[in-house]
N, C-alpha and C positions, 0 to 999 in steps of 0.2 A: 599484754595490752599494748595497742599501737601508740607510739610516741612520735609526734611530728618532729621533723628535723628543725634546726634553728632557722634555716632558710625558709622552709614552709611556714613555720610559725610567724616569721616576719611578714611574709606575703599575706597570710590570713589576717593578721592584725592591721596591715595596711588597707586591705580590702574593706574591713569593718570601719576603718577610719575615713574611707573615701579617698585616699591618696593614690590608690592604684585602681585602674578601671578593669573590670572583667572583660575577657575576650569577647568580641562581638559574635552574634550568631552567624552561622554560615550564610553567605549571600545566596539569594535565590538564583537559579539558572536564568540566563538571559538568551535572547535569540542570537543566532549567528549572523555576523556581518560578512558578506560575500567577498572572497578573495578575487572574484571576477569583476568587482567594481560596484559602485553605488546604484547602478541601474539594472543589475542582474536580477532576473525573475525566474530562472530555471535551475539555479543551484548546481548540484553535481552533474546534471545533464551537460554542463559545459565540458566534462571530460570526454564527451563524444566529439570526434574530429573527422574530417575527410579521410585522413590516413587510417584511423581506427575502423571506420566503416568499410573502407576498401579492404583492409586486412582480413576482417571476418568474412566478408562476402566472398573473398577469394578462396576460402576454405570450405565452402558448402559442397557436400558431395552429391547433392541432387537426387538422392535415392528415395527420400521420404520426407514428408512434412507432418507436423503435429499441430493441431488446433488446440490452443490453450484456453479458449474461452468457453464459458458455460452458456446454456440456453437461458433465455428470459421467458418465464411463464407465470401465469396467475397462480399464486400460492407458493412461489419460490421463496427461499430463505431471504430475509431482509432484516435490517436493523430497525426495530420499531420501539425500542425501550424509551427513546426520547420523543416519541410521538410522530416520527417520520412516516410518510405514507408507503404502503406496499405497492408492488407493481400491479398496474391495472391495464388491461387491453379491452377495447370494445369495438364493435363493428359500426362504422359510420355509413357504410353502403354495402348492400348485398344484392346479388343478381335478382332474386325474387322481389326484394324490397323496391328496387328501382322500377320494376314493372308496375308496381302499385303507385309509388310516389312520383316517378318520372322527374327526379331532382334535376336532371340536365335538360329537361324540356325537349326531348328528342322523340317522344312518342312511344307507344307500346310496342309497335313492330320493331323499332330500332333496339329497344331495351331487351326484347326477346332474342334478337340477333347478336347484339354486342353486350356481353355480361360485364358488370362493373362491381369490383370489390374494393372497399376502402376500410381503413381502421385507424385508431388513435391509441396512444399509450400515455400513461402518466407514471412517474416513478421518482424515488429518491435517488440522488446522483450516486450515492455510495451503495449500489447493489449490482449484482452480477459481476463479471470480471471488469474491474475498473482500476483507475489510477488516481491516487490522491495528489492534488496539486499542493503547492507549498503554502497556500493561504488556509488550508484546512484546519490547522491548529497553530496557536501562537503562545507567547509567554509575556505576561506583564504588559498587555496592551499593544504588543507588536507581533508581527509575523517575520518570516525569514528576511534578512537583510535590513531589518529595522523599519520596515514599512508599517504605518499606523492606520488603524481604522478611521480615525478622524480625517486623515488626508486622502485615503485611497479606497474607502468603501462607500459606494453609492447605492441607490435604489435598484440598480441593475447588476449588482455584484461588485467584486473587486476590480479596480482599474489596473492593478498590478498582479502578477503571479497567477492569473486565471488559467483555467484548463486550456484555453485557446493558445496560450504561450508555450505549451509543451510540444517540443518538436517530435517528429517521427523518430522512434528509437530503433537504431540498428547497432547491435553490440554483441559481444560474446555473452551467452547465457550459461549459467551454471545451476544445475539442480543439486541441492543438498538433501538427500533422502534420509532424513533423521529416523523416520519410522522403520525403514528396512534395516538401517545400520544397527538398530536396537533389536532386530529380529521380530518386529511387530508389523501387523497390517496397518495399524494406526496408533498414534500416541494416546495415552489415557486422557480422560477428561481433566481439564485444568492443568495439564502438564506444562511446565515452564521450561522451554528449550534453553539450555545453557551454552556458554562458550565452548565447554568441553564436548558437549554433544555435537556441535558443528565441526569441531576439529576432528573428532573421532570418525564422523561420517565422511568427511573429506579424505581422511587417510585411508579409509576402507575403499573409497571410490578411486583412489589414486589421482585426485584432482587438487590443484592448487589455485587459489583465488588470484586474480590479477586486477590491477587498477582499471576501473571503467567497466567492470562486469555488471550484468543484471543477475542478481543472485536470488533464486527461488527456493523456498523451504517447503518440503513436503512433510506434513503431519499425518496424512491419510484421512483427514476429515472430509475430503471431497467424496468419499464413498457414500456419505449420507446426503448428498446434495438433493436427491429427489424426495427426501423426507425432511421437510423444513425444520420441524421441531427438533429432530435428532441432530441435524446439522448445527443448529444454533445453540443447543444446550451445552454449557460448560466447555467450550472449545479449548484445545491446547493452543499455545502461542509462544512467542519469543520473550526472553528476559531482556532487560536493559543491557546487561553485560554482553549478551549474545549479539544484540544490535550494534554495540560498540565494536565488537570483534569484526563484524562484517564491514563496517565503514572505516574505522580507524586502522585496523590491522589488515583487512582484506582489500580495502580500496573500492568497495562496491559503489557503483553509480546509482543504481536503483535496487531496491529490495522488495521481495514479495513472498506470498505464501498461498496455500490452498484454503485457508480459513477466512473468516470475514473481518475480524478485527486485528489481525496480525499479532498483537501481543496477548499475553495471558492475563487473566483476572483472578482475584482482585489485585489491585496495584501493589507493587513491591516497594513503592516510594511514598513516604509520608508527604502529604501536601500536594500530590499530583496524581490525579486519577487515570491519566494516560501518559505515563512517562516515556514509553517507547515512541509513540507518535510525536510527542513534542520534541524529543531528542532528534529524531530523524528529520521531520519536516521543518521545525522552527530553528533548531540549533545547527543541523548539518546540511540542510537543503537537499535532502534525499527523498525523492518521490517513492511512494509505497504502492505496490500492486496487491490487490486482494481478490479472493475467489478465483485463483488461477488453477485451472485443471491440469494437474501434474500426473494423473494416473497412467496415461499411456507412456509418458517418458519413463516413469518408474518401472513399468512392466517391461519395457525394452532396454532398460539400463542405459538410457541416453543421459549422460551427465554433463556433456558440453555440446553447445549448439550455437547457431546464429539465432539471436532473438530479434524479431522484427515486429514492431507494433506501433500503431498510431491511434491515439484516442480521438473521440469526437471533440470538436472545438466549441465547447460550451463557454461562451464569452463571459468572463468574470467568475466562472464556476470554480468550486473547490474540489471537484472530482469530475470524471467523465468515463463512460464505458470505453473499453479498449478491446480489440480482438487481436491478441498476439499469436504469432506462429513461431514454432521452433524448427529449424532446419539443421539436421546433424552435420557435423563438420569433420574434415579429414584430420 
């Protein structure tokens, strides 16, 4: 039978008497305050400097380029669980339609001679190859660097940390091909990538992370991109510990993957349904790239490259499409 020690008995009696207070519950995580100052809106993108850009550009071998962006098309994979709209495209002008409608008032003969095609699109900002801005997720009423909704969110979006503030990214890129390192074409459904998975893949590739890298994780999920339901169903993703490894140990400036939500579900953290997003965006100021096409890099075993990409400047936006390219380096 367990017998409490005299010290433990004393503490228990004191707790019952109210003379000793129980330890407080662990404090909830808070947003990060930028080491680059109170006006910082780009977080770890401050790690990019003229010297770092020049250094990686000087290493490009010029032999090949890789387009890391996906096509946008009607029926493409998209996040709709929270009611966000799918990608839509429609024709606003067609050559035959203009002959009939003469929308430019130039006459039938001109319309038959000069054809005119026009189109429009609508979409959720977080679809296709895109980058999450630092206002996408926050904690306890604040986003990165302590900015608050009350002070900085208006009817036209955030006045701080919007997608238009993200500079063109020129940096060393690193592919971590977790699927291949495990001998798989793609990771299983709902697989949660661990710190050890990343370390093992890097060791197999003989690549070390460096401060300021753009680190891209391949799960193999992109092989289903043309089949939206298969792509979206139970995707693999990163664990919180793996994300911490990339940023705190590896020094990553930007992180990304070939899946849609970057992290795995269900959440591994009680009280937070998206702990990896809030850790990266709100606490560490680390932009996230999603739906990055890494299949050609994997096929050619290109693990280090110059990453060059600029997103659309959606003023006040929480994300924007980006078309990154990878240029192998010497």
